[in-house]
Structure formats: C-alpha cells, structure tokens
FIKOLMAR-54205 format. One record per atom (N, C-alpha, C, O): atom name; residue number from 1; residue in three letters; x, y, z. Coordinates in pm, whole numbers. Layout:
<vovos>
> a  k  r  x  y  z
> CA  NUM  Ala  X  Y  Z
...
</vovos>
This chain:
<vovos>
> a  k  r  x  y  z
> N  1  Unk  84  -119  0
> CA  1  Unk  0  0  0
> C  1  Unk  88  125  0
> O  1  Unk  205  122  38
> N  2  Unk  28  234  -44
> CA  2  Unk  104  357  -56
> C  2  Unk  12  477  -39
> O  2  Unk  -110  466  -42
> N  3  Unk  74  590  -22
> CA  3  Unk  0  716  -25
> C  3  Unk  -6  763  -169
> O  3  Unk  81  732  -249
> N  4  Unk  -111  840  -200
> CA  4  Unk  -135  885  -336
> C  4  Unk  -164  1035  -334
> O  4  Unk  -240  1083  -249
> N  5  Unk  -104  1107  -426
> CA  5  Unk  -129  1251  -439
> C  5  Unk  -240  1268  -542
> O  5  Unk  -232  1216  -653
> N  6  Unk  -343  1342  -503
> CA  6  Unk  -462  1357  -587
> C  6  Unk  -476  1498  -644
> O  6  Unk  -384  1579  -636
> N  7  Unk  -592  1525  -702
> CA  7  Unk  -619  1645  -780
> C  7  Unk  -579  1779  -716
> O  7  Unk  -525  1864  -786
> N  8  Unk  -602  1801  -587
> CA  8  Unk  -566  1934  -534
> C  8  Unk  -421  1975  -557
> O  8  Unk  -388  2093  -552
> N  9  Unk  -334  1877  -582
> CA  9  Unk  -193  1909  -607
> C  9  Unk  -170  1962  -748
> O  9  Unk  -73  2033  -773
> N  10  Unk  -258  1928  -840
> CA  10  Unk  -240  1969  -980
> C  10  Unk  -226  2120  -989
> O  10  Unk  -316  2195  -950
> N  11  Unk  -114  2164  -1040
> CA  11  Unk  -87  2306  -1054
> C  11  Unk  -33  2372  -927
> O  11  Unk  26  2479  -936
> N  12  Unk  -51  2311  -812
> CA  12  Unk  -6  2368  -685
> C  12  Unk  143  2342  -664
> O  12  Unk  224  2435  -653
> N  13  Unk  178  2214  -659
> CA  13  Unk  317  2169  -647
> C  13  Unk  395  2244  -539
> O  13  Unk  501  2301  -568
> N  14  Unk  345  2243  -416
> CA  14  Unk  409  2316  -307
> C  14  Unk  539  2251  -260
> O  14  Unk  629  2322  -215
> N  15  Unk  552  2120  -269
> CA  15  Unk  676  2045  -244
> C  15  Unk  712  2020  -98
> O  15  Unk  819  1966  -71
> N  16  Unk  628  2058  -3
> CA  16  Unk  658  2026  136
> C  16  Unk  671  1874  154
> O  16  Unk  751  1827  234
> N  17  Unk  590  1799  79
> CA  17  Unk  592  1653  89
> C  17  Unk  728  1595  50
> O  17  Unk  775  1500  111
> N  18  Unk  789  1652  -51
> CA  18  Unk  920  1604  -98
> C  18  Unk  1025  1620  12
> O  18  Unk  1108  1532  32
> N  19  Unk  1019  1731  81
> CA  19  Unk  1119  1763  183
> C  19  Unk  1114  1669  303
> O  19  Unk  1216  1646  368
> N  20  Unk  996  1614  335
> CA  20  Unk  983  1531  455
> C  20  Unk  987  1381  428
> O  20  Unk  993  1302  522
> N  21  Unk  983  1340  304
> CA  21  Unk  980  1197  272
> C  21  Unk  1113  1130  309
> O  21  Unk  1217  1168  256
> N  22  Unk  1110  1031  399
> CA  22  Unk  1234  969  442
> C  22  Unk  1296  871  341
> O  22  Unk  1411  830  358
> N  23  Unk  1220  834  237
> CA  23  Unk  1273  738  140
> C  23  Unk  1280  795  -2
> O  23  Unk  1300  720  -97
> N  24  Unk  1264  924  -16
> CA  24  Unk  1271  992  -147
> C  24  Unk  1185  924  -252
> O  24  Unk  1232  896  -362
> N  25  Unk  1058  898  -219
> CA  25  Unk  971  832  -316
> C  25  Unk  879  929  -388
> O  25  Unk  791  886  -463
> N  26  Unk  896  1059  -367
> CA  26  Unk  810  1159  -430
> C  26  Unk  889  1232  -538
> O  26  Unk  999  1282  -514
> N  27  Unk  830  1237  -657
> CA  27  Unk  897  1302  -770
> C  27  Unk  802  1402  -836
> O  27  Unk  680  1385  -834
> N  28  Unk  860  1504  -893
> CA  28  Unk  782  1605  -962
> C  28  Unk  750  1558  -1103
> O  28  Unk  838  1516  -1177
> N  29  Unk  622  1567  -1138
> CA  29  Unk  578  1539  -1273
> C  29  Unk  545  1668  -1344
> O  29  Unk  564  1776  -1289
> N  30  Unk  495  1658  -1463
> CA  30  Unk  462  1776  -1542
> C  30  Unk  355  1862  -1475
> O  30  Unk  365  1985  -1473
> N  31  Unk  253  1797  -1421
> CA  31  Unk  140  1872  -1366
> C  31  Unk  126  1864  -1214
> O  31  Unk  53  1944  -1155
> N  32  Unk  194  1768  -1151
> CA  32  Unk  184  1753  -1006
> C  32  Unk  297  1664  -956
> O  32  Unk  378  1616  -1035
> N  33  Unk  303  1643  -825
> CA  33  Unk  398  1549  -768
> C  33  Unk  335  1412  -764
> O  33  Unk  212  1398  -760
> N  34  Unk  419  1308  -765
> CA  34  Unk  373  1171  -760
> C  34  Unk  452  1094  -657
> O  34  Unk  571  1118  -636
> N  35  Unk  385  999  -591
> CA  35  Unk  449  911  -494
> C  35  Unk  467  775  -560
> O  35  Unk  372  717  -613
> N  36  Unk  589  725  -557
> CA  36  Unk  617  593  -615
> C  36  Unk  556  486  -523
> O  36  Unk  602  468  -411
> N  37  Unk  452  416  -571
> CA  37  Unk  385  318  -484
> C  37  Unk  471  198  -449
> O  37  Unk  440  125  -355
> N  38  Unk  578  176  -523
> CA  38  Unk  666  63  -494
> C  38  Unk  771  96  -388
> O  38  Unk  832  5  -330
> N  39  Unk  792  224  -363
> CA  39  Unk  894  265  -267
> C  39  Unk  832  320  -137
> O  39  Unk  894  312  -31
> N  40  Unk  713  376  -145
> CA  40  Unk  646  436  -29
> C  40  Unk  640  337  87
> O  40  Unk  602  221  69
> N  41  Unk  677  384  206
> CA  41  Unk  676  297  324
> C  41  Unk  556  326  416
> O  41  Unk  552  279  530
> N  42  Unk  460  400  368
> CA  42  Unk  337  428  442
> C  42  Unk  359  501  574
> O  42  Unk  287  475  671
> N  43  Unk  455  589  579
> CA  43  Unk  483  657  705
> C  43  Unk  386  772  733
> O  43  Unk  362  806  848
> N  44  Unk  330  832  627
> CA  44  Unk  235  940  644
> C  44  Unk  296  1077  662
> O  44  Unk  222  1174  681
> N  45  Unk  427  1089  659
> CA  45  Unk  491  1219  679
> C  45  Unk  446  1320  573
> O  45  Unk  425  1437  603
> N  46  Unk  430  1275  451
> CA  46  Unk  389  1364  342
> C  46  Unk  247  1416  363
> O  46  Unk  219  1533  340
> N  47  Unk  160  1328  407
> CA  47  Unk  20  1367  428
> C  47  Unk  9  1476  535
> O  47  Unk  -71  1568  522
> N  48  Unk  88  1464  637
> CA  48  Unk  83  1560  748
> C  48  Unk  121  1701  708
> O  48  Unk  75  1797  770
> N  49  Unk  205  1717  606
> CA  49  Unk  252  1851  570
> C  49  Unk  189  1907  443
> O  49  Unk  216  2021  406
> N  50  Unk  106  1831  376
> CA  50  Unk  46  1878  250
> C  50  Unk  -46  1997  275
> O  50  Unk  -145  1984  346
> N  51  Unk  -14  2114  218
> CA  51  Unk  -93  2234  244
> C  51  Unk  -228  2236  173
> O  51  Unk  -313  2320  205
> N  52  Unk  -250  2147  78
> CA  52  Unk  -377  2145  4
> C  52  Unk  -456  2016  27
> O  52  Unk  -552  1990  -44
> N  53  Unk  -416  1937  126
> CA  53  Unk  -486  1812  159
> C  53  Unk  -510  1724  37
> O  53  Unk  -621  1679  12
> N  54  Unk  -402  1701  -38
> CA  54  Unk  -412  1623  -162
> C  54  Unk  -364  1480  -145
> O  54  Unk  -374  1401  -240
> N  55  Unk  -313  1443  -29
> CA  55  Unk  -250  1312  -12
> C  55  Unk  -337  1221  75
> O  55  Unk  -376  1256  186
> N  56  Unk  -365  1103  20
> CA  56  Unk  -449  1006  89
> C  56  Unk  -386  869  80
> O  56  Unk  -314  838  -16
> N  57  Unk  -413  786  179
> CA  57  Unk  -366  648  174
> C  57  Unk  -447  576  66
> O  57  Unk  -566  602  49
> N  58  Unk  -382  488  -4
> CA  58  Unk  -444  414  -115
> C  58  Unk  -577  352  -74
> O  58  Unk  -671  351  -154
> N  59  Unk  -587  300  46
> CA  59  Unk  -710  235  92
> C  59  Unk  -822  335  119
> O  59  Unk  -938  295  130
> N  60  Unk  -789  463  130
> CA  60  Unk  -888  566  160
> C  60  Unk  -931  647  38
> O  60  Unk  -1010  741  50
> N  61  Unk  -880  611  -80
> CA  61  Unk  -913  687  -201
> C  61  Unk  -1061  673  -236
> O  61  Unk  -1120  565  -223
> N  62  Unk  -1120  783  -279
> CA  62  Unk  -1254  780  -334
> C  62  Unk  -1245  725  -477
> O  62  Unk  -1138  729  -538
> N  63  Unk  -1354  676  -529
> CA  63  Unk  -1354  621  -664
> C  63  Unk  -1299  720  -767
> O  63  Unk  -1225  681  -857
> N  64  Unk  -1335  847  -751
> CA  64  Unk  -1289  946  -848
> C  64  Unk  -1139  976  -836
> O  64  Unk  -1081  1036  -926
> N  65  Unk  -1077  934  -727
> CA  65  Unk  -934  955  -709
> C  65  Unk  -848  837  -752
> O  65  Unk  -726  849  -759
> N  66  Unk  -908  723  -782
> CA  66  Unk  -834  604  -823
> C  66  Unk  -745  628  -945
> O  66  Unk  -636  570  -952
> N  67  Unk  -786  710  -1042
> CA  67  Unk  -696  735  -1156
> C  67  Unk  -562  797  -1116
> O  67  Unk  -464  783  -1189
> N  68  Unk  -555  864  -1001
> CA  68  Unk  -430  925  -958
> C  68  Unk  -328  820  -915
> O  68  Unk  -207  841  -929
> N  69  Unk  -374  708  -863
> CA  69  Unk  -284  597  -832
> C  69  Unk  -225  541  -960
> O  69  Unk  -106  513  -967
> N  70  Unk  -308  526  -1062
> CA  70  Unk  -260  475  -1190
> C  70  Unk  -164  575  -1256
> O  70  Unk  -65  535  -1316
> N  71  Unk  -194  705  -1244
> CA  71  Unk  -103  806  -1298
> C  71  Unk  35  797  -1231
> O  71  Unk  137  812  -1297
> N  72  Unk  36  773  -1101
> CA  72  Unk  163  760  -1029
> C  72  Unk  238  637  -1079
> O  72  Unk  359  644  -1103
> N  73  Unk  169  527  -1095
> CA  73  Unk  234  405  -1144
> C  73  Unk  293  429  -1283
> O  73  Unk  405  387  -1311
> N  74  Unk  218  495  -1369
> CA  74  Unk  266  524  -1503
> C  74  Unk  385  618  -1500
> O  74  Unk  480  601  -1576
> N  75  Unk  381  717  -1412
> CA  75  Unk  492  812  -1402
> C  75  Unk  624  741  -1370
> O  75  Unk  728  774  -1426
> N  76  Unk  618  644  -1281
> CA  76  Unk  740  577  -1239
> C  76  Unk  777  457  -1327
> O  76  Unk  886  401  -1313
> N  77  Unk  688  417  -1416
> CA  77  Unk  721  304  -1504
> C  77  Unk  792  350  -1630
> O  77  Unk  848  268  -1703
> N  78  Unk  789  479  -1656
> CA  78  Unk  854  530  -1779
> C  78  Unk  996  574  -1755
> O  78  Unk  1063  619  -1848
</vovos>
C-alpha cells in the first residue's frame, strides 16, 4: 500500500511533501507530484505537511481519485 497525491496538487506543487519523505519516493511530474507506490513505506509524513490536503492512503481513495494511483504508477514506469 502507498500514499497517493490527488487532484488538489495539480498546478499547486508546493513540495513540502518532498522535503519530509524519508525514502525519497516523491517526484515532480509535469502537472503535479507523484508518490512511487513501490517505494512508499506508508509513514504518512507527506500527508501531514500537504498544504492542500491532496495526499491520501491508497485504501482511503474515493472512486474518483483512483486514476491518480494509476497516474503515479505510469509516471514511475517510464
């Protein structure tokens, strides 16, 4: 399981999450930041500092947010 960055981050890209991640699993994409689901250790540090409340645990995603998990997987597979 992993944390996922969702729509509120699009265009915001504040980057507080990147600074606190202990395993460097967050990377900047063209439109937002993404969390690598294969590296995330589920610590929640990123969620605690997100100024736009865009980060949710994979198990807590709403149906409309599920595409953001797939976008993260695609971002790190290329």
